N, C-alpha and C positions, 0 to 999 in steps of 0.2 A: 377607562382602567378602574377594577375592581377595588374595593376598599380592602377586602381578603387580599390580594394579590401583593397592594402596596405594602398588606400588615407582614403578609410570608418574606419579603426582601425584608425589610426591617427587623423581623426574630432573623432572618441569614444574618444581618450588619450583626445585630448586639452579639450573638453565638459566635461570629466569627474577633471581636471584643474582644470576647472573656479569653478564647485562647489565644489571642496575641499577648495578653497581660500574663496568662500561662508562662507562654513559651520566655516570653521577657525574665520575670523572674528563676527560672529555672535555666537559663544560660549564664544568669550571673553566677548562679550557685553552683554549676558543674562541675566533675572534674572528667578526663580522660573515659575513662570506664564509661559512663554516663550519657556522653557524645552520640554514639552511635545510637542509642534510642532516640535523646531528645531531637534529632537530628530527624526521625521519622516523624515523630511531634509535629517538627517543624513543617514540613512537606505537607501532612495531614492540613497543616493552617495556609501554607499556599494554596493547595487542590480550592478549600473551601476558598477563600479570595476569590480565583480567578471563577470557579464556577460562581458565585455572586453577581460578578461583573458580566460572565454571561448572560444570566437570567435578567440584569437590568437591563442589559443591551437589547435581547431578542425582547423584552416590554416595550423599551422605548423606540426601537425599530417598527412594532407591530402599531405603537401609537400614530407612529409619524406615517407608516401605509395608510390606515383608518382615517388618516386629516389627511392626505394626498388625495382616496380613494370617494371622500366626499362623505364616507358614513358617520365622520364625526366632525366637529368644528375644535379648534386650536383653541385652548386657554392659558392664559397667563400661570394658572395657579397649576393646571397637572405638569407644565414645563417645570416651575419653583419646585415639584416636588422629586421629579427625576431628577434637576438637581441636585437636590436633599439626598438622593441616595448616592448618585455619586461619589458628593462631596464627604457623605459618611465613607464611601468605599475609599477615596482617598487619603482620609485620614485612620484607616485603618493598616492602608498598605504602607503609608509612610511608616508609619511603627513598627510595619511587619518588617521593611526593608534594612532597619538598625539590628535585626535580631539575625535576618537573610544574609547581609553585609558581614557580619562578625566573620572574623579571620578565621573562627572554632568550625564552621562552615564552609569552609575556602573547599569548594569542589567537590562537598558530598553530597549537594541538595539536588532532586530530581523539582520539575518547572517551577527554574528562575526563571529561564531564558524567557518564557510566556508571562509569567510576572513581571520580569521588569517592560518586555513591550507594553505589557497591559498596563504597569503606574505610568510610563512616560506618555503613551497613546491618554489618559485620563487625567495627569497632568494639563495637558496642553489647552484640554477642552476651558470654552467660555462658561464656569456654573456660575458668573452673579447674575441671577437674572435678573434682578430689578432695573443692575445697567442695563442689559439687554432690550429691556422694554422700555427701559427710556430713551434709547437709542430709536429704537426699531419705532415707538411714537414719536419722537422728534424727526427723523425721517420723514415721515407719513406724515406730518403739519406742515413740509420745505422746508424745515430749518437745518436741514441738509447739507453737506457739503458733497458736491458730483463725485462719483469716482477716481476719477481721472487727476482732480484736486486731492484728493486725498493720497495717492497713490504718490503723486509729485510730492507730497509736502513729508511723507514717512521716507520716498528715499531722498531730501532731502536731512532728514536727520539723521540715516543712517551713514552719511557720507562725513 
């Protein structure tokens, strides 16, 4: 993955952060007459974050495919960069969700379903690359436990 692509994604992330901060300040000081115009601005921010995530996903999928095809080797550094992009997106999305879920906008915003689905999907991702790396290395060195035993332990804890 070229550094320029990561720089572009990082810049998109920064513009999303600025737009969210602007929307938050406007929501707290808005009157009913301004809500309609403000809803358009919030929709723009939602669309921007949805677009950012689409770009991150696309680059991550291309990276994974290149690894699968043997074109490049997997590196933890690049994995951590992707985790950082997803984490940054998630931080911005959680902040935006407070604006989107404000009663002022109930039923007025477009793109909310896609945004909510994206937010839930990224929340479920394991973005702690260091912990994942330690787990994989532990498993490779024979320190892991068999899958069946891990599942039994999990089921016991859930009962």
